[in-house]
mmCIF file as gemmi writes it, N, C-alpha and C atoms, coordinates in Angstrom:
data_model
loop_
_atom_site.group_PDB
_atom_site.id
_atom_site.type_symbol
_atom_site.label_atom_id
_atom_site.label_alt_id
_atom_site.label_comp_id
_atom_site.label_asym_id
_atom_site.label_entity_id
_atom_site.label_seq_id
_atom_site.pdbx_PDB_ins_code
_atom_site.Cartn_x
_atom_site.Cartn_y
_atom_site.Cartn_z
_atom_site.occupancy
_atom_site.B_iso_or_equiv
_atom_site.pdbx_formal_charge
_atom_site.auth_seq_id
_atom_site.auth_asym_id
_atom_site.pdbx_PDB_model_num
ATOM 1 N N . MET Axp A 1 ? -31.477 -5.546 0.443 1 0 ? 1 A 1
ATOM 2 C CA . MET Axp A 1 ? -30.808 -4.906 1.563 1 0 ? 1 A 1
ATOM 3 C C . MET Axp A 1 ? -29.776 -5.834 2.202 1 0 ? 1 A 1
ATOM 4 N N . LYS Axp A 2 ? -30.121 -7.105 2.409 1 0 ? 2 A 1
ATOM 5 C CA . LYS Axp A 2 ? -29.175 -8.046 3.014 1 0 ? 2 A 1
ATOM 6 C C . LYS Axp A 2 ? -27.947 -8.235 2.133 1 0 ? 2 A 1
ATOM 7 N N . LYS Axp A 3 ? -28.18 -8.255 0.816 1 0 ? 3 A 1
ATOM 8 C CA . LYS Axp A 3 ? -27.068 -8.445 -0.111 1 0 ? 3 A 1
ATOM 9 C C . LYS Axp A 3 ? -26.089 -7.271 -0.019 1 0 ? 3 A 1
ATOM 10 N N . GLN Axp A 4 ? -26.622 -6.075 0.119 1 0 ? 4 A 1
ATOM 11 C CA . GLN Axp A 4 ? -25.769 -4.893 0.231 1 0 ? 4 A 1
ATOM 12 C C . GLN Axp A 4 ? -24.971 -4.921 1.538 1 0 ? 4 A 1
ATOM 13 N N . ILE Axp A 5 ? -25.588 -5.36 2.614 1 0 ? 5 A 1
ATOM 14 C CA . ILE Axp A 5 ? -24.885 -5.455 3.9 1 0 ? 5 A 1
ATOM 15 C C . ILE Axp A 5 ? -23.77 -6.484 3.811 1 0 ? 5 A 1
ATOM 16 N N . LYS Axp A 6 ? -24.049 -7.62 3.187 1 0 ? 6 A 1
ATOM 17 C CA . LYS Axp A 6 ? -23.007 -8.643 3.015 1 0 ? 6 A 1
ATOM 18 C C . LYS Axp A 6 ? -21.859 -8.105 2.176 1 0 ? 6 A 1
ATOM 19 N N . ARG Axp A 7 ? -22.192 -7.384 1.099 1 0 ? 7 A 1
ATOM 20 C CA . ARG Axp A 7 ? -21.16 -6.84 0.216 1 0 ? 7 A 1
ATOM 21 C C . ARG Axp A 7 ? -20.29 -5.832 0.967 1 0 ? 7 A 1
ATOM 22 N N . GLN Axp A 8 ? -20.923 -4.97 1.761 1 0 ? 8 A 1
ATOM 23 C CA . GLN Axp A 8 ? -20.153 -3.978 2.52 1 0 ? 8 A 1
ATOM 24 C C . GLN Axp A 8 ? -19.301 -4.645 3.59 1 0 ? 8 A 1
ATOM 25 N N . THR Axp A 9 ? -19.851 -5.649 4.252 1 0 ? 9 A 1
ATOM 26 C CA . THR Axp A 9 ? -19.089 -6.369 5.27 1 0 ? 9 A 1
ATOM 27 C C . THR Axp A 9 ? -17.872 -7.038 4.648 1 0 ? 9 A 1
ATOM 28 N N . LEU Axp A 10 ? -18.072 -7.653 3.5 1 0 ? 10 A 1
ATOM 29 C CA . LEU Axp A 10 ? -16.954 -8.279 2.792 1 0 ? 10 A 1
ATOM 30 C C . LEU Axp A 10 ? -15.901 -7.236 2.418 1 0 ? 10 A 1
ATOM 31 N N . GLY Axp A 11 ? -16.352 -6.065 1.996 1 0 ? 11 A 1
ATOM 32 C CA . GLY Axp A 11 ? -15.42 -4.984 1.668 1 0 ? 11 A 1
ATOM 33 C C . GLY Axp A 11 ? -14.609 -4.54 2.87 1 0 ? 11 A 1
ATOM 34 N N . TYR Axp A 12 ? -15.267 -4.446 4.027 1 0 ? 12 A 1
ATOM 35 C CA . TYR Axp A 12 ? -14.556 -4.057 5.25 1 0 ? 12 A 1
ATOM 36 C C . TYR Axp A 12 ? -13.544 -5.118 5.674 1 0 ? 12 A 1
ATOM 37 N N . ILE Axp A 13 ? -13.93 -6.377 5.545 1 0 ? 13 A 1
ATOM 38 C CA . ILE Axp A 13 ? -13.012 -7.468 5.896 1 0 ? 13 A 1
ATOM 39 C C . ILE Axp A 13 ? -11.805 -7.46 4.964 1 0 ? 13 A 1
ATOM 40 N N . ALA Axp A 14 ? -12.048 -7.267 3.669 1 0 ? 14 A 1
ATOM 41 C CA . ALA Axp A 14 ? -10.947 -7.206 2.704 1 0 ? 14 A 1
ATOM 42 C C . ALA Axp A 14 ? -10.032 -6.019 3.008 1 0 ? 14 A 1
ATOM 43 N N . ALA Axp A 15 ? -10.624 -4.882 3.375 1 0 ? 15 A 1
ATOM 44 C CA . ALA Axp A 15 ? -9.815 -3.708 3.719 1 0 ? 15 A 1
ATOM 45 C C . ALA Axp A 15 ? -8.972 -3.97 4.964 1 0 ? 15 A 1
ATOM 46 N N . ALA Axp A 16 ? -9.533 -4.684 5.929 1 0 ? 16 A 1
ATOM 47 C CA . ALA Axp A 16 ? -8.772 -5.014 7.143 1 0 ? 16 A 1
ATOM 48 C C . ALA Axp A 16 ? -7.588 -5.913 6.814 1 0 ? 16 A 1
ATOM 49 N N . PHE Axp A 17 ? -7.816 -6.918 5.966 1 0 ? 17 A 1
ATOM 50 C CA . PHE Axp A 17 ? -6.707 -7.778 5.555 1 0 ? 17 A 1
ATOM 51 C C . PHE Axp A 17 ? -5.666 -6.983 4.775 1 0 ? 17 A 1
ATOM 52 N N . GLY Axp A 18 ? -6.117 -6.048 3.957 1 0 ? 18 A 1
ATOM 53 C CA . GLY Axp A 18 ? -5.19 -5.19 3.224 1 0 ? 18 A 1
ATOM 54 C C . GLY Axp A 18 ? -4.348 -4.341 4.158 1 0 ? 18 A 1
ATOM 55 N N . LEU Axp A 19 ? -4.962 -3.851 5.221 1 0 ? 19 A 1
ATOM 56 C CA . LEU Axp A 19 ? -4.225 -3.066 6.214 1 0 ? 19 A 1
ATOM 57 C C . LEU Axp A 19 ? -3.168 -3.912 6.905 1 0 ? 19 A 1
ATOM 58 N N . VAL Axp A 20 ? -3.523 -5.13 7.273 1 0 ? 20 A 1
ATOM 59 C CA . VAL Axp A 20 ? -2.561 -6.032 7.924 1 0 ? 20 A 1
ATOM 60 C C . VAL Axp A 20 ? -1.391 -6.316 6.984 1 0 ? 20 A 1
ATOM 61 N N . ALA Axp A 21 ? -1.704 -6.597 5.718 1 0 ? 21 A 1
ATOM 62 C CA . ALA Axp A 21 ? -0.641 -6.855 4.741 1 0 ? 21 A 1
ATOM 63 C C . ALA Axp A 21 ? 0.223 -5.612 4.548 1 0 ? 21 A 1
ATOM 64 N N . GLY Axp A 22 ? -0.404 -4.451 4.492 1 0 ? 22 A 1
ATOM 65 C CA . GLY Axp A 22 ? 0.343 -3.205 4.339 1 0 ? 22 A 1
ATOM 66 C C . GLY Axp A 22 ? 1.279 -2.942 5.503 1 0 ? 22 A 1
ATOM 67 N N . LEU Axp A 23 ? 0.813 -3.214 6.706 1 0 ? 23 A 1
ATOM 68 C CA . LEU Axp A 23 ? 1.671 -3.034 7.884 1 0 ? 23 A 1
ATOM 69 C C . LEU Axp A 23 ? 2.844 -4.012 7.869 1 0 ? 23 A 1
ATOM 70 N N . ALA Axp A 24 ? 2.598 -5.233 7.413 1 0 ? 24 A 1
ATOM 71 C CA . ALA Axp A 24 ? 3.686 -6.213 7.324 1 0 ? 24 A 1
ATOM 72 C C . ALA Axp A 24 ? 4.733 -5.755 6.31 1 0 ? 24 A 1
ATOM 73 N N . TRP Axp A 25 ? 4.264 -5.273 5.147 1 0 ? 25 A 1
ATOM 74 C CA . TRP Axp A 25 ? 5.198 -4.775 4.135 1 0 ? 25 A 1
ATOM 75 C C . TRP Axp A 25 ? 5.923 -3.531 4.634 1 0 ? 25 A 1
ATOM 76 N N . ASN Axp A 26 ? 5.236 -2.685 5.363 1 0 ? 26 A 1
ATOM 77 C CA . ASN Axp A 26 ? 5.857 -1.486 5.921 1 0 ? 26 A 1
ATOM 78 C C . ASN Axp A 26 ? 7.044 -1.864 6.793 1 0 ? 26 A 1
ATOM 79 N N . ASP Axp A 27 ? 6.836 -2.822 7.674 1 0 ? 27 A 1
ATOM 80 C CA . ASP Axp A 27 ? 7.911 -3.261 8.57 1 0 ? 27 A 1
ATOM 81 C C . ASP Axp A 27 ? 9.056 -3.892 7.78 1 0 ? 27 A 1
ATOM 82 N N . ALA Axp A 28 ? 8.722 -4.694 6.775 1 0 ? 28 A 1
ATOM 83 C CA . ALA Axp A 28 ? 9.758 -5.348 5.97 1 0 ? 28 A 1
ATOM 84 C C . ALA Axp A 28 ? 10.588 -4.323 5.199 1 0 ? 28 A 1
ATOM 85 N N . ILE Axp A 29 ? 9.931 -3.35 4.607 1 0 ? 29 A 1
ATOM 86 C CA . ILE Axp A 29 ? 10.654 -2.339 3.83 1 0 ? 29 A 1
ATOM 87 C C . ILE Axp A 29 ? 11.512 -1.464 4.743 1 0 ? 29 A 1
ATOM 88 N N . LYS Axp A 30 ? 10.984 -1.108 5.908 1 0 ? 30 A 1
ATOM 89 C CA . LYS Axp A 30 ? 11.783 -0.326 6.854 1 0 ? 30 A 1
ATOM 90 C C . LYS Axp A 30 ? 13.021 -1.1 7.292 1 0 ? 30 A 1
ATOM 91 N N . SER Axp A 31 ? 12.872 -2.389 7.529 1 0 ? 31 A 1
ATOM 92 C CA . SER Axp A 31 ? 14.023 -3.213 7.919 1 0 ? 31 A 1
ATOM 93 C C . SER Axp A 31 ? 15.039 -3.294 6.793 1 0 ? 31 A 1
ATOM 94 N N . LEU Axp A 32 ? 14.568 -3.401 5.555 1 0 ? 32 A 1
ATOM 95 C CA . LEU Axp A 32 ? 15.469 -3.45 4.404 1 0 ? 32 A 1
ATOM 96 C C . LEU Axp A 32 ? 16.251 -2.146 4.28 1 0 ? 32 A 1
ATOM 97 N N . ILE Axp A 33 ? 15.575 -1.026 4.435 1 0 ? 33 A 1
ATOM 98 C CA . ILE Axp A 33 ? 16.258 0.267 4.344 1 0 ? 33 A 1
ATOM 99 C C . ILE Axp A 33 ? 17.291 0.409 5.456 1 0 ? 33 A 1
ATOM 100 N N . GLU Axp A 34 ? 16.939 -0.015 6.663 1 0 ? 34 A 1
ATOM 101 C CA . GLU Axp A 34 ? 17.899 0.042 7.772 1 0 ? 34 A 1
ATOM 102 C C . GLU Axp A 34 ? 19.094 -0.874 7.517 1 0 ? 34 A 1
ATOM 103 N N . TYR Axp A 35 ? 18.864 -1.998 6.849 1 0 ? 35 A 1
ATOM 104 C CA . TYR Axp A 35 ? 19.949 -2.927 6.531 1 0 ? 35 A 1
ATOM 105 C C . TYR Axp A 35 ? 20.858 -2.337 5.452 1 0 ? 35 A 1
ATOM 106 N N . LEU Axp A 36 ? 20.254 -1.753 4.415 1 0 ? 36 A 1
ATOM 107 C CA . LEU Axp A 36 ? 21.039 -1.213 3.305 1 0 ? 36 A 1
ATOM 108 C C . LEU Axp A 36 ? 21.747 0.091 3.665 1 0 ? 36 A 1
ATOM 109 N N . PHE Axp A 37 ? 21.123 0.909 4.49 1 0 ? 37 A 1
ATOM 110 C CA . PHE Axp A 37 ? 21.677 2.204 4.871 1 0 ? 37 A 1
ATOM 111 C C . PHE Axp A 37 ? 21.725 2.303 6.394 1 0 ? 37 A 1
ATOM 112 N N . PRO Axp A 38 ? 22.66 1.615 7.032 1 0 ? 38 A 1
ATOM 113 C CA . PRO Axp A 38 ? 22.664 1.569 8.499 1 0 ? 38 A 1
ATOM 114 C C . PRO Axp A 38 ? 22.905 2.92 9.167 1 0 ? 38 A 1
ATOM 115 N N . LEU Axp A 39 ? 23.583 3.828 8.507 1 0 ? 39 A 1
ATOM 116 C CA . LEU Axp A 39 ? 23.867 5.12 9.126 1 0 ? 39 A 1
ATOM 117 C C . LEU Axp A 39 ? 22.649 6.036 9.127 1 0 ? 39 A 1
ATOM 118 N N . ALA Axp A 40 ? 21.703 5.758 8.242 1 0 ? 40 A 1
ATOM 119 C CA . ALA Axp A 40 ? 20.554 6.654 8.091 1 0 ? 40 A 1
ATOM 120 C C . ALA Axp A 40 ? 19.355 6.232 8.936 1 0 ? 40 A 1
ATOM 121 N N . GLN Axp A 41 ? 19.538 5.283 9.834 1 0 ? 41 A 1
ATOM 122 C CA . GLN Axp A 41 ? 18.426 4.805 10.648 1 0 ? 41 A 1
ATOM 123 C C . GLN Axp A 41 ? 17.836 5.923 11.491 1 0 ? 41 A 1
ATOM 124 N N . ASN Axp A 42 ? 16.532 5.959 11.517 1 0 ? 42 A 1
ATOM 125 C CA . ASN Axp A 42 ? 15.777 6.853 12.394 1 0 ? 42 A 1
ATOM 126 C C . ASN Axp A 42 ? 16.138 8.327 12.266 1 0 ? 42 A 1
ATOM 127 N N . THR Axp A 43 ? 16.693 8.726 11.142 1 0 ? 43 A 1
ATOM 128 C CA . THR Axp A 43 ? 16.925 10.15 10.93 1 0 ? 43 A 1
ATOM 129 C C . THR Axp A 43 ? 15.711 10.721 10.208 1 0 ? 43 A 1
ATOM 130 N N . LEU Axp A 44 ? 15.537 12.007 10.335 1 0 ? 44 A 1
ATOM 131 C CA . LEU Axp A 44 ? 14.408 12.666 9.687 1 0 ? 44 A 1
ATOM 132 C C . LEU Axp A 44 ? 14.49 12.509 8.172 1 0 ? 44 A 1
ATOM 133 N N . PHE Axp A 45 ? 15.692 12.638 7.623 1 0 ? 45 A 1
ATOM 134 C CA . PHE Axp A 45 ? 15.882 12.491 6.179 1 0 ? 45 A 1
ATOM 135 C C . PHE Axp A 45 ? 15.493 11.088 5.721 1 0 ? 45 A 1
ATOM 136 N N . ALA Axp A 46 ? 15.88 10.075 6.471 1 0 ? 46 A 1
ATOM 137 C CA . ALA Axp A 46 ? 15.556 8.696 6.103 1 0 ? 46 A 1
ATOM 138 C C . ALA Axp A 46 ? 14.05 8.457 6.137 1 0 ? 46 A 1
ATOM 139 N N . LYS Axp A 47 ? 13.379 9.009 7.117 1 0 ? 47 A 1
ATOM 140 C CA . LYS Axp A 47 ? 11.928 8.826 7.217 1 0 ? 47 A 1
ATOM 141 C C . LYS Axp A 47 ? 11.2 9.515 6.068 1 0 ? 47 A 1
ATOM 142 N N . PHE Axp A 48 ? 11.644 10.721 5.708 1 0 ? 48 A 1
ATOM 143 C CA . PHE Axp A 48 ? 11.022 11.406 4.581 1 0 ? 48 A 1
ATOM 144 C C . PHE Axp A 48 ? 11.344 10.698 3.262 1 0 ? 48 A 1
ATOM 145 N N . GLY Axp A 49 ? 12.557 10.191 3.142 1 0 ? 49 A 1
ATOM 146 C CA . GLY Axp A 49 ? 12.911 9.429 1.945 1 0 ? 49 A 1
ATOM 147 C C . GLY Axp A 49 ? 12.063 8.183 1.801 1 0 ? 49 A 1
ATOM 148 N N . TYR Axp A 50 ? 11.864 7.485 2.891 1 0 ? 50 A 1
ATOM 149 C CA . TYR Axp A 50 ? 11.016 6.291 2.896 1 0 ? 50 A 1
ATOM 150 C C . TYR Axp A 50 ? 9.578 6.656 2.524 1 0 ? 50 A 1
ATOM 151 N N . ALA Axp A 51 ? 9.064 7.726 3.108 1 0 ? 51 A 1
ATOM 152 C CA . ALA Axp A 51 ? 7.694 8.152 2.812 1 0 ? 51 A 1
ATOM 153 C C . ALA Axp A 51 ? 7.545 8.539 1.342 1 0 ? 51 A 1
ATOM 154 N N . ALA Axp A 52 ? 8.528 9.23 0.798 1 0 ? 52 A 1
ATOM 155 C CA . ALA Axp A 52 ? 8.478 9.628 -0.609 1 0 ? 52 A 1
ATOM 156 C C . ALA Axp A 52 ? 8.53 8.409 -1.525 1 0 ? 52 A 1
ATOM 157 N N . LEU Axp A 53 ? 9.403 7.467 -1.215 1 0 ? 53 A 1
ATOM 158 C CA . LEU Axp A 53 ? 9.513 6.253 -2.021 1 0 ? 53 A 1
ATOM 159 C C . LEU Axp A 53 ? 8.202 5.475 -2.02 1 0 ? 53 A 1
ATOM 160 N N . ILE Axp A 54 ? 7.62 5.281 -0.863 1 0 ? 54 A 1
ATOM 161 C CA . ILE Axp A 54 ? 6.364 4.541 -0.758 1 0 ? 54 A 1
ATOM 162 C C . ILE Axp A 54 ? 5.248 5.281 -1.487 1 0 ? 54 A 1
ATOM 163 N N . THR Axp A 55 ? 5.223 6.602 -1.39 1 0 ? 55 A 1
ATOM 164 C CA . THR Axp A 55 ? 4.201 7.387 -2.077 1 0 ? 55 A 1
ATOM 165 C C . THR Axp A 55 ? 4.301 7.209 -3.582 1 0 ? 55 A 1
ATOM 166 N N . VAL Axp A 56 ? 5.505 7.259 -4.123 1 0 ? 56 A 1
ATOM 167 C CA . VAL Axp A 56 ? 5.697 7.078 -5.563 1 0 ? 56 A 1
ATOM 168 C C . VAL Axp A 56 ? 5.231 5.691 -5.994 1 0 ? 56 A 1
ATOM 169 N N . VAL Axp A 57 ? 5.578 4.678 -5.229 1 0 ? 57 A 1
ATOM 170 C CA . VAL Axp A 57 ? 5.168 3.309 -5.565 1 0 ? 57 A 1
ATOM 171 C C . VAL Axp A 57 ? 3.647 3.173 -5.515 1 0 ? 57 A 1
ATOM 172 N N . VAL Axp A 58 ? 3.026 3.696 -4.477 1 0 ? 58 A 1
ATOM 173 C CA . VAL Axp A 58 ? 1.569 3.587 -4.338 1 0 ? 58 A 1
ATOM 174 C C . VAL Axp A 58 ? 0.856 4.335 -5.46 1 0 ? 58 A 1
ATOM 175 N N . VAL Axp A 59 ? 1.327 5.516 -5.813 1 0 ? 59 A 1
ATOM 176 C CA . VAL Axp A 59 ? 0.712 6.273 -6.903 1 0 ? 59 A 1
ATOM 177 C C . VAL Axp A 59 ? 0.859 5.519 -8.221 1 0 ? 59 A 1
ATOM 178 N N . ALA Axp A 60 ? 2.035 4.969 -8.482 1 0 ? 60 A 1
ATOM 179 C CA . ALA Axp A 60 ? 2.25 4.217 -9.719 1 0 ? 60 A 1
ATOM 180 C C . ALA Axp A 60 ? 1.334 2.998 -9.797 1 0 ? 60 A 1
ATOM 181 N N . VAL Axp A 61 ? 1.218 2.265 -8.716 1 0 ? 61 A 1
ATOM 182 C CA . VAL Axp A 61 ? 0.345 1.084 -8.7 1 0 ? 61 A 1
ATOM 183 C C . VAL Axp A 61 ? -1.113 1.498 -8.868 1 0 ? 61 A 1
ATOM 184 N N . THR Axp A 62 ? -1.519 2.577 -8.224 1 0 ? 62 A 1
ATOM 185 C CA . THR Axp A 62 ? -2.895 3.054 -8.334 1 0 ? 62 A 1
ATOM 186 C C . THR Axp A 62 ? -3.221 3.475 -9.761 1 0 ? 62 A 1
ATOM 187 N N . ILE Axp A 63 ? -2.316 4.18 -10.405 1 0 ? 63 A 1
ATOM 188 C CA . ILE Axp A 63 ? -2.528 4.589 -11.794 1 0 ? 63 A 1
ATOM 189 C C . ILE Axp A 63 ? -2.613 3.362 -12.692 1 0 ? 63 A 1
ATOM 190 N N . TYR Axp A 64 ? -1.721 2.406 -12.492 1 0 ? 64 A 1
ATOM 191 C CA . TYR Axp A 64 ? -1.745 1.181 -13.294 1 0 ? 64 A 1
ATOM 192 C C . TYR Axp A 64 ? -3.064 0.437 -13.122 1 0 ? 64 A 1
ATOM 193 N N . LEU Axp A 65 ? -3.504 0.257 -11.876 1 0 ? 65 A 1
ATOM 194 C CA . LEU Axp A 65 ? -4.758 -0.457 -11.629 1 0 ? 65 A 1
ATOM 195 C C . LEU Axp A 65 ? -5.951 0.306 -12.191 1 0 ? 65 A 1
ATOM 196 N N . GLY Axp A 66 ? -5.919 1.62 -12.105 1 0 ? 66 A 1
ATOM 197 C CA . GLY Axp A 66 ? -7 2.428 -12.664 1 0 ? 66 A 1
ATOM 198 C C . GLY Axp A 66 ? -7.12 2.27 -14.164 1 0 ? 66 A 1
ATOM 199 N N . THR Axp A 67 ? -5.993 2.294 -14.869 1 0 ? 67 A 1
ATOM 200 C CA . THR Axp A 67 ? -6.041 2.109 -16.324 1 0 ? 67 A 1
ATOM 201 C C . THR Axp A 67 ? -6.415 0.676 -16.681 1 0 ? 67 A 1
ATOM 202 N N . TRP Axp A 68 ? -5.976 -0.273 -15.891 1 0 ? 68 A 1
ATOM 203 C CA . TRP Axp A 68 ? -6.311 -1.676 -16.137 1 0 ? 68 A 1
ATOM 204 C C . TRP Axp A 68 ? -7.813 -1.904 -15.996 1 0 ? 68 A 1
ATOM 205 N N . LEU Axp A 69 ? -8.41 -1.358 -14.942 1 0 ? 69 A 1
ATOM 206 C CA . LEU Axp A 69 ? -9.852 -1.5 -14.739 1 0 ? 69 A 1
ATOM 207 C C . LEU Axp A 69 ? -10.636 -0.747 -15.803 1 0 ? 69 A 1
ATOM 208 N N . LYS Axp A 70 ? -10.136 0.405 -16.205 1 0 ? 70 A 1
ATOM 209 C CA . LYS Axp A 70 ? -10.795 1.196 -17.243 1 0 ? 70 A 1
ATOM 210 C C . LYS Axp A 70 ? -10.793 0.44 -18.567 1 0 ? 70 A 1
ATOM 211 N N . ASP Axp A 71 ? -9.657 -0.166 -18.917 1 0 ? 71 A 1
ATOM 212 C CA . ASP Axp A 71 ? -9.559 -0.946 -20.146 1 0 ? 71 A 1
ATOM 213 C C . ASP Axp A 71 ? -10.478 -2.159 -20.1 1 0 ? 71 A 1
ATOM 214 N N . GLU Axp A 72 ? -10.579 -2.778 -18.938 1 0 ? 72 A 1
ATOM 215 C CA . GLU Axp A 72 ? -11.414 -3.964 -18.796 1 0 ? 72 A 1
ATOM 216 C C . GLU Axp A 72 ? -12.896 -3.61 -18.93 1 0 ? 72 A 1
ATOM 217 N N . LYS Axp A 73 ? -13.298 -2.458 -18.427 1 0 ? 73 A 1
ATOM 218 C CA . LYS Axp A 73 ? -14.696 -2.027 -18.531 1 0 ? 73 A 1
ATOM 219 C C . LYS Axp A 73 ? -15.071 -1.678 -19.961 1 0 ? 73 A 1
ATOM 220 N N . SER Axp A 74 ? -14.125 -1.137 -20.723 1 0 ? 74 A 1
ATOM 221 C CA . SER Axp A 74 ? -14.423 -0.722 -22.092 1 0 ? 74 A 1
ATOM 222 C C . SER Axp A 74 ? -14.559 -1.902 -23.048 1 0 ? 74 A 1
ATOM 223 N N . GLN Axp A 75 ? -14.093 -3.069 -22.66 1 0 ? 75 A 1
ATOM 224 C CA . GLN Axp A 75 ? -14.168 -4.239 -23.551 1 0 ? 75 A 1
ATOM 225 C C . GLN Axp A 75 ? -15.486 -4.919 -23.477 1 0 ? 75 A 1
């Protein structure tokens, strides 16, 4: 039981660090988009474009990691 609690606590801590890193990257990417496309700042189209771009990247990374873990388990 103690081992499971430690494992879950470690998972929560790792998730918190992941959230902090994600927020930092979010701010950096938003700043880059505002720098590259200064006219599109804070427009609805720019926000949806940013959301779509991030979604595509996250899905691609998730699929890659899923296949990587699947291949590693089969070996």
